[in-house]
C-alpha positions as CSV (number, residue, x, y, z in Angstrom):
1,M,-11.4,-24.2,15.8
2,D,-9.8,-21.4,17.9
3,F,-7.7,-18.3,17.6
4,K,-4.4,-20.1,18.4
5,Q,-5.1,-22.6,15.5
6,L,-5.6,-19.8,13.1
7,E,-2.4,-18.1,14.4
8,Y,-0.3,-21.2,14.0
9,F,-1.7,-21.9,10.5
10,L,-1.1,-18.3,9.2
11,E,2.4,-18.1,10.6
12,T,3.3,-21.5,9.1
13,A,1.9,-20.4,5.7
14,D,3.9,-17.2,5.8
15,A,7.1,-18.9,6.9
16,K,6.6,-22.0,4.6
17,C,8.3,-24.0,7.3
18,I,7.0,-25.4,10.6
19,S,10.3,-25.0,12.4
20,K,10.5,-21.3,11.5
21,A,6.9,-20.8,12.5
22,A,7.5,-22.6,15.8
23,K,10.6,-20.5,16.5
24,K,8.8,-17.2,15.9
25,L,5.8,-18.2,18.0
26,F,8.0,-19.7,20.8
27,V,6.2,-23.1,20.7
28,T,7.3,-26.6,19.8
29,Q,7.1,-28.0,16.3
30,P,4.8,-30.9,17.4
31,A,2.4,-28.3,18.8
32,I,2.1,-26.6,15.4
33,S,2.0,-29.9,13.5
34,Q,-0.8,-31.2,15.7
35,S,-2.7,-27.9,15.4
36,I,-2.6,-28.1,11.6
37,K,-3.6,-31.7,11.5
38,S,-6.6,-30.9,13.8
39,L,-7.6,-28.1,11.4
40,E,-7.3,-30.4,8.4
41,R,-9.5,-33.0,10.1
42,E,-12.1,-30.3,11.0
43,L,-12.1,-28.9,7.5
44,D,-11.9,-32.4,5.9
45,T,-9.2,-31.2,3.5
46,K,-5.4,-30.9,3.2
47,L,-4.1,-27.4,3.7
48,F,-0.4,-27.9,2.9
49,N,1.8,-29.8,0.4
50,R,5.5,-30.4,0.8
51,E,7.9,-29.0,-1.9
52,G,11.5,-29.9,-1.1
53,S,12.4,-28.4,2.3
54,N,9.4,-26.1,2.3
55,I,5.7,-26.5,2.7
56,V,3.2,-24.6,0.5
57,L,-0.5,-24.0,0.6
58,T,-2.9,-26.3,-1.3
59,N,-5.8,-24.7,-3.3
60,S,-7.9,-25.3,-0.2
61,G,-5.2,-23.8,2.0
62,E,-5.1,-20.6,-0.1
63,I,-8.8,-20.1,0.3
64,F,-8.7,-20.8,4.0
65,Y,-5.7,-18.4,4.4
66,K,-7.6,-15.4,3.0
67,Y,-10.5,-15.9,5.4
68,A,-8.3,-16.8,8.3
69,R,-6.3,-13.6,7.8
70,D,-9.5,-11.5,7.6
71,S,-10.8,-13.2,10.8
72,I,-7.6,-12.3,12.7
73,L,-7.9,-8.8,11.4
74,C,-11.5,-8.6,12.6
75,I,-10.4,-9.8,16.1
76,D,-7.4,-7.5,16.2
77,T,-9.7,-4.6,15.2
78,A,-12.2,-5.5,17.9
79,V,-9.4,-5.7,20.5
80,S,-7.9,-2.4,19.3
81,K,-11.3,-0.6,19.5
82,I,-12.0,-1.9,23.0
83,K,-8.5,-0.8,24.2
84,D,-9.0,2.5,22.4
85,L,-12.3,3.0,24.2
86,Q,-10.7,2.1,27.6
87,A,-7.5,4.1,27.2
88,G,-8.7,7.2,25.5
89,K,-6.2,8.7,23.1
90,S,-4.3,5.6,22.1
91,G,-4.9,2.8,19.6
92,I,-4.2,1.9,16.0
93,I,-5.3,3.6,12.8
94,S,-5.5,1.1,9.9
95,I,-5.3,2.7,6.5
96,G,-5.5,0.9,3.2
97,S,-3.8,1.7,-0.2
98,W,-3.5,-0.1,-3.5
99,N,-0.6,0.6,-5.9
100,S,0.8,2.9,-3.2
101,I,-1.9,5.5,-3.9
102,G,-1.9,8.2,-1.3
103,L,1.2,6.9,0.6
104,E,3.2,9.9,-0.6
105,Y,0.9,12.1,1.6
106,L,1.5,10.1,4.8
107,P,4.8,11.5,6.1
108,K,3.6,15.1,6.1
109,L,0.1,14.2,7.4
110,M,1.4,12.1,10.2
111,Q,4.2,14.3,11.5
112,G,2.0,16.8,13.3
113,F,-0.6,14.2,14.3
114,H,2.1,12.0,15.9
115,K,3.4,14.9,17.9
116,K,-0.2,15.6,19.2
117,Y,-1.1,11.9,19.7
118,P,2.2,9.9,20.2
119,N,0.4,6.8,21.5
120,I,-1.6,6.3,18.4
121,R,0.1,3.9,16.0
122,L,-0.3,3.4,12.2
123,D,-1.0,0.1,10.3
124,I,-0.7,0.4,6.5
125,I,-2.4,-2.4,4.6
126,Q,-1.8,-2.8,0.9
127,D,-4.3,-4.9,-1.1
128,D,-6.4,-4.6,-4.3
129,K,-9.0,-1.9,-4.5
130,Q,-12.1,-4.1,-4.2
131,A,-10.7,-6.0,-1.2
132,L,-9.9,-2.7,0.6
133,F,-13.4,-1.3,-0.1
134,S,-14.8,-4.5,1.4
135,R,-12.6,-4.2,4.5
136,L,-13.6,-0.6,4.9
137,N,-17.3,-1.5,4.7
138,L,-16.7,-4.3,7.3
139,G,-14.7,-2.0,9.5
140,T,-11.5,-4.1,9.5
141,I,-9.7,-1.0,8.3
142,D,-10.5,2.6,9.3
143,L,-9.4,4.6,6.3
144,C,-8.6,4.1,2.6
145,F,-6.8,6.2,0.1
146,A,-8.6,6.5,-3.2
147,R,-8.6,8.6,-6.4
148,K,-12.4,8.9,-6.3
149,L,-15.5,7.8,-4.4
150,P,-16.8,4.4,-5.5
151,E,-20.3,4.5,-7.1
152,N,-23.2,3.8,-4.8
153,S,-21.0,3.6,-1.7
154,K,-21.9,5.0,1.7
155,F,-18.3,6.1,2.4
156,T,-17.4,9.7,3.4
157,K,-14.7,11.4,1.4
158,L,-12.1,13.8,2.7
159,S,-10.2,15.4,-0.2
160,L,-6.4,15.9,0.0
161,P,-4.5,18.7,-1.8
162,N,-4.2,18.1,-5.5
163,D,-0.8,16.9,-6.7
164,Y,0.8,16.8,-10.2
165,L,3.3,14.5,-12.0
166,V,6.9,15.3,-12.6
167,I,9.7,13.5,-14.4
168,I,12.9,12.8,-12.5
169,G,16.3,11.3,-13.4
170,K,20.0,11.9,-13.6
171,K,20.8,15.3,-15.2
172,E,22.6,13.7,-18.1
173,F,19.3,12.3,-19.4
174,F,17.9,15.8,-20.1
175,T,19.2,17.9,-22.9
176,D,16.8,20.7,-22.2
177,S,17.9,22.9,-19.2
178,N,14.4,24.4,-18.7
179,D,12.2,23.2,-15.9
180,C,9.4,22.5,-18.2
181,I,10.3,20.3,-21.3
182,N,8.7,18.7,-24.3
183,I,8.2,15.0,-24.5
184,A,10.0,14.9,-27.8
185,S,13.3,15.7,-26.0
186,L,13.1,12.3,-24.3
187,K,13.2,10.1,-27.4
188,N,15.4,7.0,-26.8
189,T,15.6,7.9,-23.1
190,P,14.9,4.8,-20.9
191,F,11.8,5.1,-18.8
192,I,11.2,3.3,-15.4
193,I,7.4,3.5,-15.1
194,K,4.3,2.4,-13.2
195,K,2.1,0.2,-15.4
196,N,-0.9,2.4,-14.9
197,L,0.9,5.2,-16.7
198,V,2.1,3.2,-19.7
199,N,-0.9,4.0,-21.9
200,S,-0.8,7.7,-21.2
201,L,2.9,7.9,-21.9
202,T,2.7,5.8,-25.1
203,A,-0.1,7.9,-26.5
204,L,1.8,11.1,-25.7
205,C,5.0,9.8,-27.4
206,E,3.1,8.5,-30.4
207,K,1.7,12.0,-30.9
208,N,5.3,13.1,-31.3
209,S,6.1,10.3,-33.7
210,F,8.1,7.9,-31.5
211,Q,7.6,5.0,-29.2
212,P,8.8,5.3,-25.6
213,F,11.8,3.1,-24.5
214,I,10.4,1.5,-21.4
215,Y,13.3,-0.1,-19.6
216,C,11.5,-1.3,-16.4
217,F,8.0,-1.6,-15.0
218,C,7.6,-1.0,-11.3
219,D,4.6,-0.1,-9.2
220,D,6.5,0.9,-6.0
221,L,7.2,4.6,-5.8
222,N,10.2,4.2,-3.5
223,T,11.8,1.7,-5.8
224,L,11.2,4.1,-8.8
225,V,13.1,6.8,-7.0
226,M,16.0,4.5,-6.1
227,L,16.3,3.2,-9.7
228,A,16.3,6.8,-11.0
229,K,19.0,7.7,-8.5
230,A,21.0,4.7,-9.7
231,G,21.0,6.2,-13.2
232,L,19.0,3.4,-14.8
233,G,16.5,5.8,-16.4
234,I,13.9,8.5,-15.8
235,T,10.6,8.0,-14.0
236,I,7.3,9.8,-13.5
237,I,6.0,10.3,-9.9
238,P,3.8,12.7,-8.0
239,K,5.7,15.8,-7.0
240,S,4.6,15.5,-3.3
241,Y,6.3,12.1,-3.0
242,L,9.6,13.4,-4.3
243,S,9.6,16.1,-1.6
244,E,10.2,13.4,1.1
245,Y,13.5,12.3,-0.5
246,S,16.7,14.0,-1.3
247,A,16.7,15.0,-5.0
248,D,20.2,16.5,-5.0
249,C,21.5,14.1,-7.6
250,L,18.3,14.2,-9.7
251,A,16.8,16.7,-12.2
252,V,13.1,17.4,-11.7
253,K,11.1,18.4,-14.8
254,R,7.5,19.2,-15.8
255,I,6.4,17.9,-19.2
256,V,4.5,20.5,-21.2
257,E,2.1,17.9,-22.6
258,L,1.7,16.1,-19.3
259,N,-0.2,18.5,-17.0
260,K,-2.0,15.6,-15.2
261,I,-3.4,16.6,-11.8
262,K,-3.4,13.7,-9.3
263,E,-6.5,13.8,-7.1
264,C,-6.5,11.8,-3.9
265,S,-8.9,11.4,-1.0
266,I,-9.3,9.5,2.2
267,L,-12.4,7.4,2.5
268,Y,-14.0,6.3,5.7
269,N,-17.1,4.6,7.0
270,K,-18.8,6.9,9.5
271,S,-20.7,3.9,11.1
272,N,-17.6,1.8,11.5
273,I,-14.5,3.8,12.5
274,S,-12.2,3.7,15.5
275,S,-11.9,6.6,17.9
276,S,-8.2,7.0,16.9
277,A,-9.2,7.4,13.2
278,K,-11.9,9.9,14.1
279,L,-9.1,12.0,15.9
280,F,-7.0,11.8,12.7
281,I,-9.9,12.9,10.4
282,N,-10.6,15.8,12.7
283,Y,-7.0,16.7,12.7
284,L,-6.9,16.7,8.9
285,R,-9.9,18.9,8.7
286,Q,-8.3,21.4,11.1
287,I,-5.0,21.7,9.1
288,Q,-6.6,22.1,5.7
């Protein structure tokens, strides 16, 4: 088993088509087919099934895909760290996030840093929380956004400025002209909301003797803003995220009963972090 076999396998799994994978990798279809057959012989299992014009991973293929992807990430990280060491102030900062946590901070954080270190690039990796913590521990990512430090972890925490939640939507959804409104004024108003806020919103509405009208669930902040701009409902987002987008057509409100402060930190592993990420951490400490 070699690096090229893993690369061919992963690209084929992502494309769900050998011809598309071959075209992207600039190799022939037989080369990819033979590589996959060789892998299957070595692993003594079938990795793909055919479904119509596409090929999909078997159960064994799905397991192998996860570890193959992590292996490639480990190799890429090793190569990046060696190049970083050789070239000085260049390289890649890999930063993890789940449910888009912390990504609203990135534009402002990166603007000044990019001007200072234009040859350092950014790789944003979204995965579930435990997978990201595992990658941070292994060193396959440099940094990870988190609400709080995991218990019994050896990670170092750098706190970011606190944020708070706002409600945004087309002006016609709000009968109260004040910047700070009561939740009762939003009865029968359609909500577009992240799943992790449903319980808090429902409890708040029930205290005011009504059930919220949830029109759409969505965990992507960018999509939430776009749906609100389209007039499909109102949504709840961190204030700092909204600042990166034009809000000319939207009303922005605070809810009296929803004074929830959003805490966010960047976690990193001191014993396993790239030189580029160290520069970024030092930069953040200087500007705070």
